[in-house]
C-alpha positions as CSV (number, residue, x, y, z in Angstrom):
1,M,-27.4,22.0,18.7
2,K,-26.6,24.6,16.0
3,T,-23.0,25.4,15.2
4,N,-22.4,29.3,15.6
5,P,-22.6,30.9,12.7
6,A,-19.1,32.9,14.1
7,A,-17.6,29.8,14.0
8,R,-18.6,28.5,10.5
9,N,-16.9,31.1,9.0
10,L,-13.6,30.5,11.0
11,V,-13.4,27.0,9.6
12,R,-14.8,28.3,6.2
13,I,-12.2,31.0,6.1
14,R,-9.4,28.2,7.4
15,L,-10.4,25.6,4.5
16,I,-9.5,28.8,1.7
17,V,-6.5,30.0,3.2
18,L,-5.4,26.0,3.6
19,C,-6.5,25.5,-0.2
20,M,-4.6,28.7,-0.9
21,A,-1.0,27.6,0.9
22,L,-0.9,24.4,-0.8
23,A,-1.9,25.7,-4.4
24,A,1.1,28.4,-3.5
25,I,3.6,25.3,-2.5
26,V,2.9,23.5,-5.5
27,G,3.5,26.5,-7.7
28,L,6.6,27.0,-5.6
29,E,7.8,23.7,-6.1
30,F,7.4,24.0,-10.0
31,Y,9.0,26.8,-10.3
32,F,11.7,26.1,-8.6
33,G,11.7,22.7,-10.5
34,S,12.3,24.6,-13.8
35,A,14.8,27.2,-12.5
36,F,17.1,24.5,-11.1
37,A,16.1,22.9,-14.7
38,A,17.1,25.9,-17.0
39,R,20.3,26.4,-14.3
40,I,21.8,22.7,-15.2
41,G,20.3,21.7,-18.2
42,Q,19.2,18.2,-19.6
43,T,21.7,15.4,-19.0
44,T,22.0,12.6,-21.0
45,G,23.8,9.7,-20.0
46,I,26.7,8.6,-22.0
47,Q,26.6,6.4,-24.6
48,S,29.4,3.5,-25.4
49,D,30.5,0.8,-26.7
50,R,30.3,-2.2,-24.0
51,P,27.6,-4.4,-24.1
52,A,24.6,-3.9,-21.7
53,A,24.1,-4.9,-18.3
54,P,22.7,-8.4,-17.8
55,N,19.0,-7.8,-17.3
56,M,17.5,-10.5,-14.5
57,N,14.0,-10.7,-13.3
58,L,13.1,-12.0,-9.8
59,G,12.3,-15.1,-11.0
60,D,16.0,-15.8,-11.8
61,L,17.0,-14.2,-8.4
62,M,14.5,-16.5,-6.4
63,A,15.8,-19.6,-8.3
64,A,19.4,-18.6,-7.4
65,A,18.8,-18.7,-4.1
66,R,17.3,-21.6,-3.4
């Protein structure tokens, strides 16, 4: 059974509109992200003379839990 040509065109148009909407959403996301970054500015962590927090790996935690 062959698909109706009008239905094929509707499916094609719907796919094109979906791709355009996705591209618009991604573009707006980048635009708002850059606008917020420009408004807030880049922040850096405060450097201090205190020693860094100890680094523990998962093996140390599992050994302490036993």
